[in-house]
C-alpha positions as CSV (number, residue, x, y, z in Angstrom):
1,M,141.0,119.4,138.7
2,I,138.7,119.6,135.7
3,R,140.2,120.8,132.5
4,G,138.3,121.1,129.2
5,K,137.1,123.3,126.3
6,A,134.7,126.1,127.0
7,W,131.1,126.1,125.6
8,V,130.0,129.6,126.2
9,Y,126.3,130.6,126.6
10,G,124.5,133.7,128.0
11,D,121.9,134.3,130.7
12,D,118.7,132.5,131.4
13,V,119.6,129.2,129.7
14,D,116.4,127.2,130.6
15,T,115.9,123.5,131.0
16,D,113.7,123.4,127.8
17,V,116.7,124.2,125.7
18,I,119.1,122.0,127.7
19,I,116.9,119.0,127.0
20,P,113.7,119.7,124.9
21,G,110.4,118.3,126.2
22,P,109.9,115.6,123.5
23,Y,112.9,113.6,124.9
24,L,111.8,113.6,128.6
25,R,110.0,110.3,128.4
26,T,113.1,108.2,127.6
27,K,114.9,106.4,130.4
28,D,117.9,105.9,128.1
29,V,120.6,108.5,129.3
30,R,122.5,108.0,126.0
31,E,119.4,109.2,124.2
32,L,119.2,112.3,126.5
33,A,122.8,113.0,125.8
34,C,122.2,113.0,122.0
35,H,119.8,115.9,122.4
36,A,121.6,118.0,125.1
37,M,121.5,121.7,124.4
38,E,119.5,120.9,121.2
39,G,117.1,123.8,121.7
40,L,119.9,126.4,121.8
41,D,122.9,124.8,120.0
42,P,121.8,121.9,117.7
43,D,125.4,120.8,117.1
44,F,126.4,120.7,120.8
45,A,125.8,116.9,121.3
46,K,127.9,116.1,118.2
47,K,130.8,118.3,119.1
48,V,131.1,118.2,122.9
49,R,133.9,116.0,124.2
50,P,134.3,114.4,127.6
51,G,135.8,116.9,130.1
52,D,134.4,120.0,128.4
53,V,133.0,122.8,130.5
54,I,129.9,125.0,130.0
55,V,130.5,128.6,131.0
56,A,127.3,130.7,131.2
57,G,125.8,133.8,132.6
58,K,123.2,134.2,135.3
59,N,120.2,131.9,136.1
60,F,121.5,128.8,134.3
61,G,119.0,126.0,134.4
62,C,115.9,128.1,134.9
63,G,112.5,126.9,133.9
64,S,111.0,123.5,134.8
65,S,112.6,121.4,137.5
66,R,113.5,118.5,135.2
67,E,116.3,116.3,136.5
68,Q,117.0,115.2,132.9
69,A,118.6,118.6,132.1
70,P,121.8,118.1,134.2
71,L,121.7,114.3,133.5
72,A,121.8,115.0,129.7
73,L,124.7,117.4,130.1
74,R,126.7,114.9,132.3
75,E,126.0,112.0,129.9
76,A,127.0,114.2,126.9
77,G,130.4,114.6,128.5
78,V,130.2,117.9,130.3
79,A,132.5,117.8,133.3
80,C,131.3,120.9,134.9
81,V,129.0,123.9,134.5
82,V,130.3,127.3,135.6
83,A,127.8,130.1,135.7
84,K,127.3,133.5,137.3
85,S,124.3,132.0,139.0
86,F,122.0,128.9,138.8
87,A,118.4,128.3,139.2
88,R,118.3,126.6,142.6
89,I,116.5,123.4,141.5
90,F,118.9,122.9,138.6
91,Y,121.8,123.4,141.0
92,R,120.6,120.8,143.4
93,N,119.6,118.4,140.6
94,A,123.1,118.7,139.1
95,I,124.7,117.8,142.4
96,N,122.2,114.9,142.8
97,V,123.1,113.4,139.4
98,G,126.9,114.0,139.9
99,L,127.4,117.0,137.6
100,P,129.7,119.6,139.2
101,V,128.6,123.2,139.3
102,V,130.5,126.3,140.3
103,E,129.0,129.8,140.7
104,A,131.6,132.2,139.3
105,D,131.4,135.3,137.1
106,V,133.8,134.0,134.4
107,V,134.8,135.6,131.1
108,A,135.6,132.9,128.5
109,L,135.7,132.6,124.7
110,Q,134.2,129.6,122.9
111,G,136.8,126.8,122.8
112,E,139.2,128.3,125.4
113,V,140.7,125.9,127.9
114,V,139.0,126.2,131.3
115,E,140.4,124.7,134.5
116,V,138.1,124.3,137.5
117,D,139.3,123.5,141.0
118,L,136.1,122.4,142.7
119,S,137.5,122.2,146.2
120,A,138.7,125.8,146.0
121,G,135.9,127.2,143.9
122,K,138.6,128.5,141.5
123,V,138.2,128.8,137.7
124,T,141.1,129.6,135.4
125,V,140.7,130.7,131.8
126,G,143.3,132.2,129.5
127,G,145.6,133.1,132.4
128,A,142.9,134.8,134.4
129,T,141.7,133.3,137.7
130,Y,138.2,133.7,139.0
131,L,137.2,132.9,142.5
132,G,133.7,131.5,142.8
133,T,131.6,130.0,145.4
134,R,133.3,127.1,147.1
135,L,131.2,124.0,147.4
136,P,130.7,122.7,151.0
137,E,132.4,119.5,151.9
138,F,129.2,117.5,152.0
139,L,128.3,118.5,148.4
140,L,131.9,117.7,147.3
141,A,131.5,114.2,148.9
142,I,128.2,113.7,146.9
143,L,130.0,114.7,143.7
144,Q,133.0,112.5,144.4
145,D,130.7,109.5,144.8
146,G,129.0,110.2,141.5
147,G,125.8,111.7,142.8
148,L,123.3,111.4,145.7
149,V,122.1,107.9,145.1
150,P,125.7,106.4,144.9
151,H,126.6,108.5,147.9
152,R,123.8,107.3,150.0
153,R,124.5,103.7,149.0
154,R,128.1,104.2,150.2
155,E,126.9,105.6,153.4
156,M,124.5,102.7,154.0
157,E,127.2,100.1,153.2
158,G,129.4,101.9,155.7
159,A,126.7,101.8,158.3
160,K,126.3,98.1,157.8
161,D,129.9,97.4,158.4
162,G,130.3,100.0,161.1
163,T,132.8,102.3,159.4
164,K,132.8,106.0,160.3
165,E,131.7,107.1,156.8
166,G,128.4,105.2,157.1
167,A,127.6,106.2,160.7
168,A,125.2,109.0,160.7
């Protein structure tokens, strides 16, 4: 269960405002985190706390396919992004870097407590419960392992020692 404060944004939040272009050359994820959402909300990186949840409208993560966008959010402390819909490349990049995403049409106020049950695709805000798209088991497994690379490492280690998880 994820539980955190809501950061509420509208429709069409693009990757250029999630992590502006001038910071894309850094390999330092802490530097990316310092500039998360800078193009839309200059104080976000200073105020976001580990476990907080972004609640947005439709087409979150549109624009260029930069993997740094979900990485910057994750490193800034965002525990999950809940949006009415996601740009497909952002959605998959988020899963790949270990940032949970849930498609649900949620109404939240800035700062409200948001609870997300990833396995059920359920989001609760202010006593109201919203049912979103439930993630398939294989995506939940990737998220549980911290992203695609750690997940594949775990599978490969399991394959070496003959455990069922690693056998493909």
